[in-house]
C-alpha positions as CSV (number, residue, x, y, z in Angstrom):
1,M,0.0,0.0,0.0
2,K,2.5,2.6,-1.2
3,Q,1.2,6.0,-2.0
4,K,2.4,9.6,-2.3
5,E,0.6,11.1,0.7
6,Y,-1.1,9.8,3.8
7,T,-3.4,11.2,6.4
8,V,-3.2,9.3,9.7
9,L,-4.7,9.7,13.2
10,G,-1.9,9.0,15.7
11,M,-3.0,8.1,19.2
12,M,-0.8,8.0,22.3
13,S,-1.3,7.5,26.0
14,G,1.8,8.0,28.0
15,T,3.1,6.9,31.4
16,S,2.4,10.3,33.0
17,L,-1.4,9.6,32.5
18,D,-2.1,13.2,31.4
19,G,-4.7,11.9,28.9
20,L,-5.1,10.6,25.4
21,D,-3.1,12.5,22.7
22,M,-4.6,12.5,19.2
23,A,-2.9,14.0,16.3
24,Y,-4.3,14.2,12.7
25,C,-1.2,14.2,10.6
26,R,-0.4,14.5,6.9
27,F,2.7,12.9,5.5
28,W,4.4,13.2,2.1
29,Q,7.8,12.5,0.6
30,N,10.1,15.2,-0.8
31,K,13.2,14.0,-2.6
32,G,13.1,10.7,-0.7
33,F,12.6,12.3,2.8
34,W,9.5,12.2,4.9
35,K,7.8,15.5,5.6
36,Y,4.9,16.1,7.9
37,A,2.2,18.5,9.2
38,I,0.2,18.1,12.4
39,E,-3.0,19.6,11.2
40,Y,-5.4,19.0,14.1
41,A,-4.5,17.7,17.6
42,T,-6.0,17.5,21.0
43,T,-5.6,15.9,24.4
44,I,-8.5,14.2,26.1
45,P,-7.9,14.4,29.8
46,Y,-8.6,11.2,31.7
47,S,-11.4,11.3,34.3
48,E,-10.3,10.4,37.8
49,D,-11.9,7.0,37.4
50,K,-10.2,6.2,34.1
51,K,-6.9,7.5,35.3
52,S,-7.2,5.4,38.4
53,A,-8.2,2.3,36.4
54,L,-5.2,2.6,34.1
55,Q,-2.8,3.3,37.0
56,E,-4.0,0.3,39.0
57,A,-4.4,-2.1,36.0
58,I,-0.9,-3.4,36.8
59,N,-2.4,-5.2,39.8
60,L,-5.4,-6.8,37.9
61,E,-6.1,-10.5,37.6
62,P,-5.8,-11.7,34.0
63,M,-9.6,-11.8,33.2
64,D,-10.1,-8.3,34.7
65,L,-7.1,-7.0,32.7
66,F,-8.6,-8.6,29.5
67,K,-11.9,-6.8,30.2
68,L,-10.1,-3.4,30.7
69,H,-8.2,-4.0,27.5
70,H,-11.5,-4.4,25.6
71,R,-13.3,-1.5,27.3
72,Y,-10.4,0.8,26.8
73,G,-10.2,-0.2,23.1
74,E,-13.9,0.6,22.7
75,W,-13.4,4.0,24.4
76,L,-10.4,4.7,22.1
77,G,-12.6,3.9,19.0
78,K,-15.5,6.0,20.1
79,T,-13.2,8.9,21.0
80,A,-11.4,8.7,17.6
81,K,-14.7,8.6,15.7
82,K,-16.0,11.7,17.6
83,F,-12.7,13.6,16.9
84,L,-12.7,12.8,13.2
85,G,-16.4,13.6,12.9
86,E,-16.2,17.0,14.7
87,H,-13.5,18.1,12.4
88,K,-14.9,16.4,9.3
89,L,-11.7,14.5,8.7
90,T,-11.0,11.4,6.7
91,V,-8.0,9.2,7.3
92,D,-6.2,6.3,5.7
93,F,-6.0,4.6,9.0
94,I,-5.5,5.0,12.8
95,S,-2.2,4.2,14.4
96,S,-2.5,3.6,18.1
97,H,0.1,3.1,20.8
98,G,-2.4,2.2,23.5
99,H,-1.5,2.5,27.2
100,T,1.3,0.5,28.7
101,I,0.2,-1.6,31.6
102,H,3.1,-4.1,31.9
103,H,6.6,-3.6,30.5
104,R,9.1,-6.2,31.5
105,P,11.4,-6.9,28.6
106,E,13.8,-8.8,30.9
107,E,11.0,-11.3,31.3
108,S,10.1,-11.2,27.6
109,Y,6.7,-9.5,27.8
110,T,5.1,-6.1,27.4
111,F,1.4,-5.2,27.2
112,Q,-0.4,-2.1,25.9
113,A,-4.1,-1.9,26.7
114,G,-6.4,-0.8,23.9
115,D,-7.7,-3.7,21.9
116,G,-7.2,-3.0,18.2
117,A,-10.3,-4.9,17.1
118,E,-12.5,-2.9,19.4
119,L,-10.8,0.3,18.2
120,A,-11.4,-0.5,14.6
121,K,-15.0,-1.6,15.2
122,H,-16.0,1.5,17.1
123,S,-14.1,4.0,15.0
124,G,-15.0,2.5,11.6
125,Q,-11.3,2.8,10.5
126,T,-8.5,0.4,9.8
127,V,-6.2,0.3,12.9
128,I,-2.5,-0.4,13.4
129,C,-1.3,-1.1,17.0
130,D,0.8,-3.4,19.2
131,F,4.1,-2.1,17.9
132,R,6.3,-3.3,20.9
133,T,5.5,-7.0,21.3
134,E,7.4,-8.5,18.4
135,D,10.7,-6.7,19.3
136,V,10.4,-7.9,22.9
137,K,9.9,-11.5,21.7
138,Q,13.2,-11.1,19.7
139,G,15.1,-10.1,22.8
140,G,14.7,-6.3,22.5
141,Q,13.5,-3.8,25.0
142,G,10.5,-2.9,22.9
143,A,11.4,0.7,23.7
144,P,11.9,3.5,23.0
145,L,10.2,3.4,19.6
146,V,10.1,7.1,18.8
147,P,13.7,7.3,17.6
148,I,12.6,6.0,14.1
149,G,10.7,9.3,13.9
150,D,13.6,11.3,15.3
151,R,15.8,9.9,12.4
152,L,13.2,10.3,9.6
153,L,11.4,13.5,10.6
154,L,13.8,15.4,12.9
155,G,17.3,14.4,11.7
156,E,18.6,18.0,11.7
157,Y,18.9,17.8,15.5
158,D,21.9,16.1,17.1
159,Y,19.8,14.8,20.1
160,C,16.1,14.3,20.5
161,L,15.0,14.3,24.2
162,N,11.5,13.4,25.3
163,L,10.2,14.3,28.7
164,G,7.1,12.4,29.5
165,G,6.6,10.2,32.6
166,I,10.1,8.9,31.7
167,S,12.9,10.8,30.0
168,N,14.4,9.2,26.9
169,I,17.0,10.3,24.4
170,S,18.1,9.4,20.8
171,F,21.0,10.3,18.7
172,E,23.1,9.1,15.8
173,Q,26.4,7.3,16.5
174,D,28.7,5.6,14.0
175,G,25.8,5.4,11.5
176,N,23.4,3.8,13.9
177,R,20.5,5.4,15.8
178,I,21.0,5.0,19.6
179,A,18.3,5.6,22.1
180,Y,17.3,4.6,25.6
181,D,15.3,5.6,28.6
182,I,17.5,7.9,30.8
183,G,15.3,7.7,33.8
184,I,12.5,9.4,35.7
185,A,10.7,12.7,34.7
186,N,7.1,13.8,35.1
187,M,6.2,10.5,36.7
188,L,8.0,11.9,39.8
189,L,7.2,15.6,39.4
190,N,3.4,15.2,39.1
191,P,2.7,13.3,42.3
192,L,5.0,15.7,44.2
193,A,3.0,18.6,42.9
194,Q,-0.2,16.8,43.9
195,R,1.1,16.8,47.5
196,A,0.7,20.6,47.2
197,G,-2.9,20.3,45.8
198,L,-1.9,20.8,42.2
199,P,-2.2,18.4,39.3
200,Y,1.2,19.4,38.1
201,D,3.8,22.1,38.8
202,R,3.1,24.6,36.0
203,D,6.3,26.1,34.7
204,G,8.1,24.6,37.6
205,A,6.9,27.5,39.8
206,L,6.9,25.4,43.0
207,A,10.2,23.8,42.3
208,R,11.7,27.2,41.7
209,Q,10.7,28.3,45.2
210,G,12.4,25.3,46.9
211,S,15.9,24.4,48.0
212,L,18.1,21.4,47.2
213,N,17.7,18.4,49.6
214,K,21.3,17.1,49.1
215,A,20.7,13.7,50.7
216,L,17.7,13.0,48.5
217,Y,19.6,14.3,45.5
218,E,22.5,12.0,46.1
219,A,20.1,9.1,46.8
220,L,18.2,9.6,43.5
221,N,21.4,9.9,41.6
222,G,22.6,6.7,43.2
223,L,19.8,4.5,41.9
224,E,21.1,1.4,40.2
225,Y,19.2,1.9,37.0
226,Y,21.4,4.8,36.0
227,T,24.5,2.6,36.1
228,L,23.1,0.1,33.6
229,P,24.4,0.2,30.0
230,Y,22.0,0.9,27.1
231,P,20.0,-0.4,25.4
232,K,17.7,-0.1,28.4
233,S,14.1,1.0,29.1
234,T,12.0,1.4,32.2
235,G,8.5,2.3,33.3
236,Y,6.0,2.5,36.1
237,E,7.2,-0.7,37.8
238,W,10.6,0.8,38.4
239,F,9.1,4.0,39.7
240,A,6.7,2.2,42.1
241,K,9.4,-0.2,43.4
242,E,12.6,2.0,43.5
243,V,11.9,5.7,43.1
244,W,8.7,6.6,45.0
245,P,9.5,4.5,48.1
246,L,12.9,6.3,48.2
247,V,11.3,9.8,48.0
248,E,8.8,8.9,50.7
249,T,11.6,8.3,53.2
250,F,12.4,12.0,53.1
251,D,10.3,14.4,55.2
252,D,10.5,17.7,53.4
253,T,8.2,20.4,51.8
254,P,6.8,19.8,48.3
255,E,8.8,22.8,47.1
256,N,12.1,21.3,48.2
257,L,11.2,17.9,46.9
258,L,10.3,19.3,43.5
259,H,13.4,21.5,43.4
260,T,15.5,18.4,44.2
261,A,13.7,16.3,41.6
262,V,14.2,18.9,38.9
263,H,18.0,19.0,39.6
264,H,18.1,15.2,39.6
265,I,16.3,14.9,36.3
266,A,18.4,17.6,34.6
267,E,21.6,16.0,36.0
268,Q,20.9,12.6,34.6
269,I,20.0,14.0,31.2
270,A,23.2,16.1,31.1
271,M,25.3,13.1,32.1
272,A,23.7,11.1,29.3
273,V,24.5,13.7,26.7
274,Q,28.0,14.3,28.1
275,S,28.8,10.6,27.9
276,T,28.0,10.6,24.1
277,L,30.3,13.6,23.6
278,E,33.1,11.7,25.3
279,Q,32.5,8.5,23.3
280,N,32.1,10.2,19.9
281,S,33.3,13.5,18.8
282,Q,30.8,13.5,15.9
283,P,27.4,12.6,17.4
284,S,25.3,14.1,14.6
285,S,23.7,12.1,11.9
286,A,25.8,10.6,9.1
287,K,23.0,11.8,6.8
288,A,23.2,15.4,8.0
289,P,24.2,18.0,5.5
290,A,27.8,19.1,5.1
291,G,28.9,21.8,7.4
292,K,26.7,20.7,10.3
293,P,28.0,22.3,13.6
294,S,30.5,20.4,15.7
295,P,29.6,19.0,19.1
296,V,30.4,22.4,20.8
297,N,27.4,23.7,18.9
298,S,25.2,20.7,19.0
299,Q,21.5,21.0,19.4
300,L,19.2,19.1,21.7
301,L,15.5,19.1,20.8
302,A,13.2,18.8,23.9
303,T,9.6,17.6,23.6
304,G,7.0,16.2,25.9
305,G,5.3,17.8,28.9
306,G,8.5,18.4,30.7
307,A,9.7,20.7,27.9
308,K,7.0,23.2,29.2
309,N,8.5,23.2,32.6
310,S,10.6,26.4,32.3
311,F,12.5,25.8,35.5
312,L,13.5,22.4,34.4
313,M,14.6,23.7,31.1
314,E,16.7,26.4,32.8
315,I,18.5,24.0,35.1
316,L,19.0,21.6,32.2
317,Q,20.6,24.2,30.0
318,E,22.9,25.2,32.9
319,K,24.0,21.6,33.4
320,L,24.5,21.0,29.6
321,G,26.8,24.0,29.5
322,D,28.0,25.8,26.3
323,Q,28.5,22.7,24.3
324,I,24.8,21.9,23.8
325,Q,22.0,24.3,22.7
326,L,18.6,23.4,24.1
327,I,15.9,23.8,21.5
328,I,12.2,24.2,22.6
329,P,9.9,23.8,19.6
330,D,6.4,25.0,19.0
331,K,3.7,23.7,21.5
332,K,2.2,21.4,18.9
333,L,5.4,19.4,18.5
334,I,6.1,19.5,22.2
335,D,2.7,18.0,23.0
336,Y,2.1,15.6,20.1
337,K,5.5,14.4,18.9
338,E,4.9,10.8,20.1
339,A,1.4,10.7,18.5
340,L,3.0,12.0,15.3
341,V,5.7,9.3,15.3
342,F,3.3,6.5,16.0
343,A,1.3,7.8,13.0
344,L,4.5,7.5,10.9
345,M,5.2,4.0,12.3
346,G,1.8,3.0,11.0
347,I,2.7,4.2,7.5
348,L,6.0,2.3,7.6
349,K,4.1,-0.8,8.6
350,M,1.7,-0.4,5.7
351,E,4.6,0.1,3.3
352,G,6.6,-2.8,4.6
353,Q,9.5,-0.6,5.8
354,I,11.5,-0.8,9.0
355,N,9.9,1.0,11.9
356,I,11.8,-0.5,14.9
357,L,15.6,-0.2,15.0
358,S,17.6,-3.0,16.7
359,S,20.4,-0.5,17.4
360,V,17.8,1.3,19.7
361,T,16.1,-1.7,21.3
362,G,18.8,-4.3,21.3
363,G,16.6,-6.7,19.5
364,E,17.9,-9.4,17.1
365,E,17.1,-7.4,14.0
366,D,15.4,-4.4,12.6
367,L,11.6,-4.9,12.3
368,C,8.5,-3.9,10.4
369,S,6.3,-4.2,13.4
370,G,2.6,-3.7,14.3
371,V,-0.7,-5.5,14.0
372,V,-3.3,-4.4,11.4
373,F,-7.1,-4.6,12.2
374,N,-9.4,-4.0,9.3
375,V,-12.9,-2.8,9.6
376,Q,-15.3,-5.8,9.4
């Protein structure tokens, strides 16, 4: 199914549980390179009941998890149909990430809720989903997946950083795309803000008022996950088992805890970037045009909800130093980059092209992954 132009609805639900991101995207090729436009996009906030159900689904018995998988897929389908109808949009298909409930690649399984058959039935559209499972079955992490979009859509940047519930980064090294989950991000910041009665810390205002809790800062930086080599990925299980219990042992104000968490997040990102500069004096893409700036003028593109936390961005730029320029794009790309990339991954699946890179996930081979559900 190769064609010159596609319109796709990308759907993404992240670990921060902010809501369902939907991005109606148009893709076309120009001189062999993919181009895109996010033409309509929205986030549907989760009700407290739905948010709680998704957050607690990790503890469900198999039959109850199966039921949630179907109900959530039905809700996705109805929500997509309403969005397309309100804007009078037509699509070639829907490409859905679903919502990750279990992610344990070390035990060879991952599970994203949001049944594709239900989504197709209730949206009336062809659906592509379940992108991670095949890679995990081949020994990969099944994550992160967004780096294929970083390479094909955003290759002018030396580094692409996403700050959702988890922070992850991707970059080119020796002709390969490298990517991995750095560590914690909004998954820690949001519940700390909720201690102060806020859903999240807008612009990092509370964190800015706080002071560094040195003992907590050192404890967070000492977490074992940060010492593991990549490829690596993590998720809610790690947060619930290792991160949050550690934070709860410290009796301090929300402002101080947020301030410390921001410094920790920025420190780990800066260390990850610095390590690539030390390993490779030319981190930028082999496909980049001649004359691309050297590492002392490299650019790091930040997207995801954390990119709107101005205090976090200030501290990150300080820790990155003069070698790296932090780029904050327009709000649409900040909010909907992941939905955009999953839309692209659906196109690559339809065209029989690689959409998962083994250099990123550590899998046995590059894959053209995803499961297609046609409307019955």
